N, C-alpha and C positions, 0 to 999 in steps of 0.2 A: 714736866711732861712734854714729850716730843710732839710738835705739830704734825697734823696729817699731811699726806702728800699734797692734797689740794691746798692746805694752808701754807705749805712750803712754796708751792708754785705761786700762790697769791702774794706772798711776801717777796719773792724774787721779782715779780712784775712790779710791785710797789717800789722796790729798790731801783729798778731800771728807770721807772718814771721819775723818781726823785733825782736820780743822776742827770737825766736829760733836762729836767726842769731847772737844775742848778747850773747848767751850761748854756743852753740855747736861749738867747735873749728875748725872742718874741713872746715868751711866756706861754701863750696858747699854742701848743704844738700842732694843732689842726687835726689831731687824731687821738685815739686812745690806744694804749697797749693793754691787753687783757689776757689773763690766763683762761683759756677756753678748753673745755674737755674735748679731747680728740680721740677718744676711745677709753676703754676701761683703765682708769688710773694713768692715762696719758694726757698731757696738756701741751698746748701750743701757745707761744707768746709771739704775736706778730703785730705789725702795723696795720691798723684797720684801714688807714688811708693807703690805697693800692700803691701809690708812688712813693711812699715813705715820708720821712720827716724833712721839712724844708731846712736847708742850711744856707745862710746868707753871707754876703760880703757887702759892706756898706749899705745894709738893709735891703739888698736886692738878692732874690733867690738865685743861687748859682748851681746848686746841686741838691740831691736828696740822699738821705741816709736810710737804707732799708735794713730792717732787723727781723730776724726769724729764729725762734728757738723751738725745739721739741724736747719735752721732758717725760720721764717715766720713773718709777721707783728703781732704786739700785737693786743689785742681786739679793740683798737682805730684805728688800721690800719696805724699808723704813726711811730711807733718805731719797730726796729728789736727785735724779741724775740727768745731766744734759746728754741727750742722745744725738742732737744735731743743733748746730748754730750756724748762722750766716749773717755777715754784715757787709753791705755793699754801698759804695759811694757812686752815685749815678749823676752825670751832668744834667742840668735842668733841661737842656734842649735835645736830650737823647734818651732812649730807653735802654741803652747798653751801658753797663757800669764801667767806670775806670778800672775797678778791681773789686774782688769779693774775697772775703776771708771765710773759709769753710772749716767746720769741725764736724766730723762724722765718727761717732764712737765705735761703730761696727764696720768701718770702711774695709773693703777687701781689694779694691782696684786702684786705690790712691792712698797717700799718707792720711792718717786721721785728721791732722791739722794741716791745712795748706792754703795757699793764695792763688787765685785765678786772676790773671791780668787780662782784661778784655779790651782796654782802650788802645787805640793807635797812639804811638808816642807823641804825635803832634797834638792830640787832644789834651793829654796830661800836661805837656809843656805849656800850651796856651793857658791852662788853668793856673799853672805855677807862675807864669809871667804876669798874669792878671790878678795875682793874689791881693788880698785886701790891705787894710791900713795898719794892721798890727805890726809892731816894731820888728818882730822876728821875721815876718814875711817881707817887710821892706828891706831889711838887711840882706836876706837871701837874694831878693830880686836885684838889689843894688850891686851885690858882689858880681853877678853875671853881667849886668849892664856896663859896669865900669871896665870889664874885660872885653866888651864888645861881642859877647857870645850869648847864646840862649842856654837855659838849663837843659839838662838831659833827663831822660826817664830815670837814669841811675841816681839823680839827685833827690828823688823822693825816698824818704827813709821809712820803709815798711816795718812797723813794729812786729815783733814775734812773741810777745807775751812775757818778757822779762824772765824771772825765775820760774814761772809756771810753764814756760816753753809752749804756750799757745796763746794767741791774742784774745783779749777780752774786749767787750764793747768799749770800755773806757780807753784802751790803747788805741783803737782805730779812730775814735772820736778826737782824742788828743792829737794824733798825727794829722788828721784833716785840719784841725784848727791851726797847728803850727805850720804846716806846709802850704795851705791855701789862704791863711790869714782870715779865716771865717770869723764872723761876729760871734762874740761870746760874752757871758756875764763876767763882771769883775770878780776875781777870786774863784773862777771856775775850777781850778785845780783841786780845791777842797772837795 
């Protein structure tokens, strides 16, 4: 038997929370993600904490991960459809994100899936240079330091969703871990 739209939204929320709990080491994320009715058969999945999920380097909060989804039934009325999603990485000392990934299923004035870059390049470069203790981040940082240059905005690898051709939460979170050397749980890739 197929789960209800509400049941599908609740399962999606649970899957997102389990993914985040398996990656972010502080355990208590400091907020809840919940499927909330946003109209008849529409549900929103958002961070209850206004500023998003804390992301740390060497156990110090350096940025926040904001997550927002809007769902409704698909055209058949039987399956959950993502109407809108947004994932933003926001530096801890700023209200302006480095960048935001947006998906708008009914977009008319922009591509349905797109990236908005908000940060000044110096902001993002400072975060890349100050990246954490992870080996990949150290290797990237060392490569530039050895050459006596700073990384460029072009050195950040923006995921585009692999074979799905649109980024998902896991893609953006993995890029942030790899590029900024964020703290993460051992075996987080699983």
